GUVO-244853 format. One line per 4 residues: number of its first residue (from 1); their letters; for each residue x, y, z of N, C-alpha, C, O, CB. Coordinates in steps of 0.05 Angstrom, whole numbers, plus 5000, padded with zeros to 4 digits. Last residue first. Glycine has a CB too. Example, Ala and Ser with C-alpha at 12.3 -4.5 7.8 and 13.67 -1.06 7.14 Angstrom:
GUVO-244853
2	sa	5257:4955:5142:5273:4979:5143:5258:5001:5157:5268:5023:5161:5282:4988:5114  5264:4886:5156:5246:4910:5156:5264:4934:5156:5285:4934:5169:5226:4911:5181
END
This chain:
GUVO-244853
129	diks	4401:5505:5390:4380:5508:5409:4359:5522:5397:4339:5528:5410:4389:5521:5434  4439:5457:5358:4424:5486:5353:4403:5482:5371:4389:5463:5371:4413:5493:5322  4503:5432:5361:4476:5432:5374:4463:5459:5368:4474:5481:5372:4479:5427:5404  4542:5416:5304:4538:5431:5334:4509:5433:5338:4493:5436:5319:4552:5464:5337
125	teil	4540:5355:5275:4539:5382:5273:4538:5394:5303:4534:5380:5322:4516:5390:5255  4542:5297:5268:4567:5311:5280:4565:5343:5275:4585:5356:5270:4595:5300:5266  4495:5284:5240:4498:5277:5269:4521:5293:5282:4519:5302:5305:4504:5247:5273  4495:5301:5188:4470:5296:5201:4471:5294:5233:4453:5300:5249:4459:5270:5190
121	akrt	4546:5304:5170:4527:5327:5165:4502:5325:5182:4490:5345:5190:4519:5328:5135  4565:5252:5184:4577:5278:5196:4558:5301:5193:4555:5317:5212:4604:5286:5184  4535:5223:5146:4534:5219:5175:4541:5243:5191:4526:5254:5207:4552:5197:5183  4552:5243:5099:4526:5246:5105:4524:5241:5134:4511:5258:5147:4510:5228:5090
117	rnms	4609:5230:5101:4600:5258:5098:4571:5264:5106:4565:5286:5116:4605:5267:5070  4600:5172:5100:4614:5189:5124:4608:5214:5124:4603:5224:5146:4642:5189:5125  4577:5166:5048:4560:5161:5076:4573:5170:5098:4558:5176:5117:4554:5132:5082  4617:5180:5020:4595:5195:5016:4578:5192:5039:4566:5210:5049:4582:5189:4993
113	eemd	4657:5137:5031:4662:5167:5034:4636:5186:5035:4635:5205:5050:4679:5176:5010  4626:5094:5013:4635:5098:5039:4640:5124:5047:4630:5133:5068:4655:5084:5044  4624:5106:4955:4600:5107:4972:4606:5106:5001:4590:5117:5016:4582:5084:4965  4681:5103:4944:4668:5129:4940:4640:5128:4957:4635:5146:4973:4663:5135:4906
109	vlgn	4688:5052:4956:4705:5070:4971:4688:5094:4968:4681:5106:4988:4737:5073:4961  4656:5028:4916:4649:5023:4942:4665:5045:4961:4653:5055:4980:4657:4992:4950  4682:5043:4871:4653:5055:4872:4647:5049:4902:4632:5065:4914:4629:5040:4848  4729:5017:4874:4731:5046:4872:4703:5057:4880:4702:5077:4893:4740:5055:4843
105	lall	4706:4965:4869:4719:4973:4891:4724:5002:4894:4723:5012:4917:4741:4960:4891  4684:4966:4815:4667:4964:4839:4679:4971:4865:4665:4982:4882:4658:4937:4842  4735:4968:4788:4715:4991:4786:4696:4990:4811:4692:5010:4826:4697:4988:4757  4756:4919:4803:4769:4945:4809:4750:4968:4808:4750:4985:4826:4792:4949:4790
101	idds	4720:4884:4778:4720:4885:4808:4733:4912:4817:4724:4926:4836:4735:4860:4819  4729:4897:4725:4701:4903:4737:4701:4905:4767:4687:4920:4780:4682:4880:4728  4781:4883:4718:4776:4910:4713:4746:4917:4726:4742:4939:4736:4777:4916:4681  4803:4834:4770:4793:4843:4743:4784:4872:4743:4779:4884:4764:4770:4825:4734
97	vrll	4860:4818:4800:4837:4832:4807:4826:4844:4779:4838:4862:4768:4843:4854:4829  4913:4798:4800:4891:4784:4785:4864:4794:4794:4846:4777:4795:4892:4755:4789  4953:4828:4820:4940:4809:4837:4914:4792:4823:4899:4777:4835:4930:4826:4862  4970:4855:4774:4987:4833:4784:4973:4816:4806:4981:4793:4811:5013:4845:4795
93	kaak	4923:4887:4772:4930:4869:4746:4949:4846:4758:4945:4822:4753:4948:4888:4720  4926:4915:4819:4901:4900:4810:4910:4878:4790:4903:4855:4792:4879:4919:4797  4973:4944:4809:4972:4927:4830:4950:4907:4823:4956:4883:4820:4969:4941:4857  4957:4978:4767:4980:4958:4764:4979:4936:4783:4984:4913:4777:5009:4971:4766
89	kvam	4917:5006:4789:4912:4988:4767:4933:4967:4760:4929:4944:4751:4909:5004:4744  4947:5033:4829:4926:5015:4835:4917:4997:4812:4910:4974:4817:4904:5030:4845  4979:5065:4795:4992:5045:4812:4971:5021:4824:4977:4998:4828:5008:5061:4837  4941:5097:4772:4955:5079:4757:4969:5057:4774:4969:5033:4766:4974:5095:4742
85	qeqy	4927:5124:4821:4907:5110:4808:4922:5091:4789:4914:5067:4790:4887:5129:4795  4974:5152:4833:4964:5132:4850:4945:5113:4837:4946:5089:4841:4950:5145:4872  4980:5182:4787:4999:5165:4792:4989:5144:4814:4997:5120:4812:5023:5181:4799  4935:5218:4797:4933:5201:4773:4954:5176:4776:4947:5153:4770:4940:5220:4747
81	afel	4912:5219:4866:4931:5227:4843:4932:5211:4822:4930:5187:4826:4956:5229:4850  4865:5235:4903:4876:5207:4892:4885:5213:4865:4871:5212:4844:4851:5182:4892  4861:5268:4960:4871:5271:4933:4878:5241:4923:4894:5227:4934:4896:5291:4931  4851:5268:5016:4834:5276:4996:4842:5283:4971:4832:5302:4960:4822:5295:5003
77	daks	4889:5230:5041:4897:5260:5041:4878:5278:5019:4887:5298:5008:4930:5261:5032  4864:5184:5032:4861:5192:5057:4871:5224:5060:4864:5239:5077:4876:5172:5074  4867:5156:4983:4850:5178:4984:4849:5191:5010:4833:5210:5012:4825:5171:4976  4905:5118:4991:4910:5134:4975:4893:5160:4973:4902:5182:4964:4911:5121:4955
73	mkia	4872:5085:5030:4899:5099:5038:4904:5123:5018:4908:5146:5027:4925:5077:5038  4833:5066:4994:4827:5082:5018:4849:5099:5028:4846:5122:5034:4818:5064:5039  4865:5039:4956:4847:5057:4948:4843:5079:4973:4847:5104:4972:4820:5042:4939  4885:5000:4994:4905:5017:4977:4889:5043:4966:4899:5066:4966:4918:4996:4950
69	hyvl	4842:4972:5004:4854:4986:5023:4872:5006:5011:4873:5029:5021:4868:4968:5041  4831:4946:4955:4807:4963:4966:4826:4983:4988:4822:5007:4989:4778:4941:4982  4874:4917:4944:4870:4937:4924:4847:4959:4940:4847:4984:4937:4857:4922:4894  4874:4882:4985:4895:4899:4985:4887:4920:4968:4893:4943:4975:4919:4886:4977
65	argv	4825:4856:4975:4828:4870:5002:4852:4890:5001:4851:4912:5012:4833:4847:5027  4835:4830:4929:4814:4853:4929:4818:4866:4955:4813:4890:4955:4782:4844:4925  4879:4798:4944:4882:4815:4920:4862:4838:4923:4869:4862:4921:4876:4798:4893  4856:4762:4984:4878:4780:4989:4881:4803:4971:4885:4826:4979:4902:4766:4989
61	nfpv	4794:4746:4997:4811:4751:4975:4831:4772:4981:4825:4796:4982:4795:4759:4953  4798:4704:5062:4789:4727:5043:4806:4730:5020:4829:4720:5019:4788:4753:5056  4823:4677:5101:4800:4670:5089:4785:4688:5077:4760:4688:5080:4787:4659:5103  4894:4665:5083:4876:4678:5100:4846:4674:5085:4844:4667:5061:4885:4711:5104
57	dakn	4956:4660:5073:4933:4639:5077:4917:4652:5099:4922:4652:5123:4943:4608:5086  4992:4694:5023:4980:4693:5049:4957:4675:5049:4940:4674:5030:4974:4719:5058  5015:4695:4975:5019:4670:4990:5004:4670:5014:5003:4649:5027:5047:4667:4996  5011:4745:4953:4991:4726:4945:4995:4697:4958:4980:4678:4952:4991:4724:4916
53	inpi	5052:4770:4975:5027:4779:4986:5007:4755:4978:4991:4746:4994:5018:4809:4974  5095:4752:4941:5093:4744:4969:5067:4747:4980:5059:4729:4995:5111:4758:4984  5082:4778:4893:5081:4750:4894:5082:4737:4923:5072:4715:4927:5103:4740:4878  5088:4834:4907:5063:4823:4903:5061:4790:4904:5042:4778:4915:5055:4833:4877
49	leel	5143:4852:4908:5131:4844:4932:5103:4832:4931:5094:4820:4950:5130:4868:4949  5161:4858:4857:5173:4841:4873:5157:4833:4898:5159:4811:4908:5198:4852:4880  5121:4890:4832:5127:4866:4817:5143:4844:4839:5140:4820:4838:5147:4876:4789  5122:4940:4859:5100:4916:4864:5108:4891:4852:5101:4870:4864:5071:4922:4851
45	nsnk	5186:4960:4890:5165:4956:4867:5148:4933:4869:5155:4911:4879:5179:4953:4840  5224:5015:4917:5212:4986:4919:5192:4984:4893:5184:5003:4879:5193:4981:4951  5239:5063:4926:5258:5045:4912:5248:5017:4913:5263:4998:4908:5285:5045:4925  5200:5089:4954:5207:5100:4929:5223:5081:4913:5222:5083:4888:5220:5124:4933
41	ydft	5189:5062:5001:5172:5058:4979:5179:5070:4953:5168:5063:4932:5147:5067:4986  5224:5040:5049:5234:5054:5023:5213:5049:4999:5218:5034:4981:5264:5041:5015  5198:5048:5114:5197:5032:5089:5203:5048:5065:5188:5067:5059:5171:5019:5085  5189:5070:5161:5215:5073:5150:5218:5057:5124:5240:5054:5114:5235:5064:5169
37	ryae	5141:5064:5176:5149:5089:5174:5175:5095:5159:5181:5116:5148:5150:5098:5198  5136:5005:5176:5122:5024:5155:5134:5050:5150:5139:5059:5127:5094:5031:5164  5163:4998:5221:5177:4986:5196:5163:5004:5172:5175:5015:5154:5172:4948:5192  5127:5008:5258:5152:5027:5257:5164:5022:5231:5175:5041:5220:5175:5022:5280
33	liye	5090:4973:5254:5084:5000:5247:5109:5016:5243:5110:5035:5227:5067:5011:5268  5123:4928:5273:5116:4929:5243:5107:4958:5234:5114:4967:5212:5091:4908:5237  5127:4943:5325:5155:4942:5310:5147:4941:5280:5162:4951:5262:5174:4915:5318  5078:4941:5345:5088:4964:5343:5112:4965:5322:5115:4982:5305:5096:4973:5369
29	pinl	5032:4889:5311:5054:4900:5330:5067:4925:5323:5069:4932:5300:5075:4881:5334  4966:4901:5301:4993:4897:5285:5013:4904:5306:5010:4925:5319:4997:4918:5258  4910:4902:5309:4926:4894:5331:4955:4885:5320:4967:4865:5329:4912:4870:5347  4877:4927:5272:4881:4897:5270:4901:4882:5292:4907:4858:5292:4893:4892:5241
25	srqh	4885:4978:5287:4857:4966:5292:4855:4936:5288:4838:4922:5298:4837:4979:5272  4934:4990:5269:4933:4984:5298:4903:4972:5302:4899:4957:5322:4940:5012:5317  4924:4993:5216:4939:4968:5222:4937:4964:5253:4938:4942:5264:4970:4969:5211  4897:5041:5213:4884:5015:5204:4899:4991:5215:4888:4970:5223:4883:5013:5172
21	nilw	4933:5075:5232:4907:5072:5247:4897:5046:5242:4890:5030:5259:4884:5093:5240  4974:5071:5195:4979:5063:5220:4956:5058:5239:4957:5042:5258:4996:5081:5229  4942:5089:5147:4955:5062:5147:4962:5054:5178:4955:5032:5186:4984:5063:5127  4928:5140:5163:4910:5121:5156:4919:5094:5159:4907:5077:5172:4901:5125:5131
17	nmea	4979:5165:5168:4962:5163:5190:4941:5143:5186:4935:5128:5205:4950:5187:5196  4998:5163:5115:5013:5144:5133:4995:5142:5159:4995:5120:5171:5044:5155:5140  4963:5199:5092:4959:5170:5084:4973:5154:5105:4961:5134:5114:4971:5163:5055  4971:5247:5122:4947:5234:5126:4944:5205:5115:4929:5189:5125:4927:5251:5113
13	qsve	5022:5256:5104:5019:5248:5133:4990:5236:5139:4986:5220:5156:5024:5274:5152  5034:5222:5041:5028:5244:5055:5023:5235:5085:5021:5212:5091:5005:5257:5043  5087:5195:5009:5065:5185:5028:5059:5210:5043:5076:5220:5058:5075:5160:5049  5104:5222:4943:5106:5220:4973:5081:5208:4986:5059:5209:4975:5110:5248:4986
9	gdag	5098:5209:4891:5122:5221:4899:5125:5222:4929:5148:5222:4939:5125:5248:4888  5054:5182:4875:5054:5211:4867:5077:5224:4878:5079:5248:4875:5029:5227:4877  5060:5133:4901:5066:5133:4869:5066:5163:4860:5078:5168:4839:5041:5116:4851  5047:5123:4953:5070:5138:4945:5079:5143:4917:5099:5155:4910:5090:5127:4957
5	aiil	5009:5088:4948:5001:5113:4957:5025:5133:4955:5021:5157:4956:4990:5110:4986  5037:5044:4928:5014:5054:4915:5010:5086:4926:5009:5105:4911:4988:5034:4923  5074:5033:4969:5086:5039:4943:5064:5052:4927:5070:5071:4913:5097:5013:4928  5039:5023:5014:5058:5048:5012:5070:5053:4985:5075:5077:4978:5082:5045:5031
1	m	5014:4976:5003:5000:4999:5000:5016:5025:5000:5009:5045:4987:4981:5001:5021
END
């Protein structure tokens, strides 16, 4: 995800915060979180890392999950740069996530963002007396 979010030249603070918070919610150990902060995403490539990701033995579709979370992370700074979009497409292809599923995952993230904005507008407003 760092390579994808950093495809525009940098992993913004908002993107890094998203990753750290997401991983903390999964109880990932601090030493791994620290490794994210120092990971050299600029000199790494998806072709080398993705084959290892595909070996994960988990009860969900790793490729779809990675693409979904990469989109969410890349949008954490409220900008989904063209380079990030192209990196997501490249990762999806390497992970054998079809174009229609990629489109659906993008739509899902957009819907979630819309729902969050709606919730905030309805509930998290200042109390009017």
